[in-house]
C-alpha positions in Angstrom: -31.4 -32.8 12.4 -32.4 -32.2 8.7 -35.1 -29.6 10.1 -32.3 -27.9 12.0 -29.9 -27.9 8.8 -32.6 -26.3 6.7 -33.4 -23.6 9.3 -29.7 -22.8 9.6 -29.3 -22.6 5.7 -32.5 -20.6 5.4 -31.0 -18.4 8.0 -27.7 -18.0 6.4 -29.4 -17.1 3.0 -31.4 -14.3 4.7 -28.4 -13.0 6.5 -26.5 -13.0 3.0 -29.5 -11.2 1.4 -29.7 -8.6 4.4 -25.8 -8.1 3.9 -26.3 -7.2 0.2 -29.1 -4.7 1.0 -27.0 -3.1 3.7 -24.0 -2.8 1.4 -26.3 -1.1 -1.2 -27.6 1.3 1.4 -24.1 2.2 2.5 -23.1 2.8 -1.0 -26.1 5.0 -1.7 -25.2 6.9 1.4 -21.8 7.7 0.2 -23.4 8.8 -3.2 -26.1 11.1 -1.8 -24.6 12.6 1.3 -23.9 16.2 0.5 -21.5 16.6 3.5 -17.9 15.9 2.7 -17.0 12.8 4.4 -14.4 9.9 4.1 -12.7 7.0 5.7 -9.2 6.6 6.2 -7.0 3.5 7.5 -5.2 4.0 10.9 -2.2 5.4 9.1 -4.8 7.9 7.3 -4.9 6.4 3.7 -8.1 7.3 2.2 -10.4 4.1 1.9 -13.7 5.8 0.7 -14.8 9.2 -0.2 -18.4 10.7 -0.4 -19.4 13.0 -3.4 -19.2 16.0 -1.1 -15.7 15.2 -0.2 -14.7 14.9 -3.8 -16.6 18.2 -4.6 -15.0 20.2 -1.9 -11.4 19.1 -2.6 -12.1 19.2 -6.6 -11.3 15.6 -7.2 -13.2 13.0 -9.2 -14.8 9.9 -7.6 -12.1 7.3 -6.2 -9.2 9.7 -7.6 -8.2 9.9 -3.8 -8.6 6.2 -2.9 -5.2 5.0 -1.6 -3.8 8.4 -1.0 -2.6 9.9 2.1 -5.2 12.2 3.7 -2.4 14.0 5.4 -0.4 14.7 2.0 -3.4 15.7 -0.1 -5.5 17.9 2.4 -3.8 19.0 5.7 -1.2 21.5 6.3 1.4 20.2 9.0 0.1 22.2 12.0 -3.6 21.2 11.3 -2.8 17.6 10.9 -0.7 17.5 14.1 -3.4 19.0 16.0 -6.0 16.7 14.8 -3.7 13.7 15.2 -3.0 14.6 18.7 -6.6 14.8 19.8 -7.7 11.7 17.9 -5.0 9.7 19.5 -6.1 11.1 23.1 -9.8 11.0 22.6 -10.5 8.9 19.6 -13.1 11.4 18.7 -12.9 15.1 17.7 -15.7 17.7 16.9 -15.6 20.8 15.0 -11.8 21.3 15.1 -10.9 24.4 13.1 -8.2 23.6 10.3 -6.8 24.7 7.2 -6.9 22.3 4.3 -6.0 22.5 0.5 -7.9 21.5 -2.5 -6.4 19.9 -5.6 -5.5 23.4 -7.0 -3.6 24.1 -3.8 -6.0 26.7 -2.6 -6.8 27.0 1.1 -10.0 25.9 2.6 -11.1 26.7 6.1 -13.1 23.8 7.6 -14.4 22.3 10.8 -13.1 18.7 11.1 -15.0 16.1 13.0 -13.7 12.4 13.3 -14.2 9.3 15.2 -12.0 6.2 15.4 -13.7 3.1 14.3 -12.6 0.3 16.8 -12.9 -3.5 16.8 -13.7 -5.4 20.0 -10.2 -5.2 21.3 -10.3 -1.4 20.9 -7.8 -1.4 18.1 -8.5 1.3 15.4 -9.4 -0.1 12.2 -10.4 3.1 10.3 -11.4 6.7 10.9 -14.5 8.4 9.8 -13.8 12.1 8.9 -16.4 14.8 8.1 -15.7 18.4 7.1 -17.8 21.5 7.0 -16.5 24.3 4.8 -16.3 27.6 6.6 -14.3 29.4 4.0 -17.1 31.9 3.4 -17.9 32.3 7.0 -14.1 33.2 7.6 -14.1 35.6 4.8 -17.2 37.5 6.0 -15.7 37.4 9.5 -12.4 39.1 8.3 -14.6 41.5 6.3 -16.6 42.3 9.4 -13.6 42.8 11.5 -12.4 45.3 8.9 -15.6 47.3 8.9 -15.6 47.4 12.9 -12.2 48.7 12.8 -13.1 51.4 10.2 -16.0 52.3 12.4 -14.0 52.5 15.5 -11.5 54.9 13.5 -14.4 57.0 12.3 -15.9 57.0 15.9 -12.6 58.2 17.3 -12.3 60.9 14.6 -16.0 61.9 15.2 -15.6 62.1 18.8 -12.2 64.0 18.6 -14.2 66.4 16.5 -16.9 66.7 18.7 -14.7 67.3 21.7 -13.0 69.9 19.5 -16.3 71.6 18.8 -17.4 71.7 22.5 -13.9 73.1 23.2 -14.3 75.9 20.6 -17.8 76.6 22.0 -16.2 77.2 25.3 -13.6 79.3 23.9 -16.3 81.4 22.2 -18.4 81.8 25.4 -15.2 82.8 27.3 -14.5 85.7 24.5 -17.9 86.7 24.7 -17.6 87.2 28.5 -14.2 89.0 28.1 -15.6 91.3 25.4 -18.8 92.0 27.6 -16.9 92.7 30.7 -13.9 94.3 29.1 
């Protein structure tokens, strides 16, 4: 019995040490991960933010803990879309949304999230990640403008070319009239 008790105590000590190591690893993970990530409660209160999240939104570490993710980042339409999909699927991947940073500037992102559930499938938190696509969207808009410019130019050039063909035909017709007349 004493041997069993010693084994049990030794095992508890090992588990406690392993827990400390895991907690440190998780803390380091939050600090080093460049991707904007956060965890939120089932009612979307921010529980933890990573360095990338703080940087993307312009806040300092722990400034957002306890704040509503909905209120500080999402516009109404984006949040409704994400909330609906999360409620239905418990997981979303690369949903395009427009968020706002601390200065109120709009940020285009892809949002991914997953519900963290207990054994009874009750959600105890959500893990969110964000990919900033603001530059990509700006480049996309600029490219669309250039394509539109090229299409206008092509229309003008083709119209001009058709007019040249028409004028050449007219000249040929006039030459024939002069020579036969």
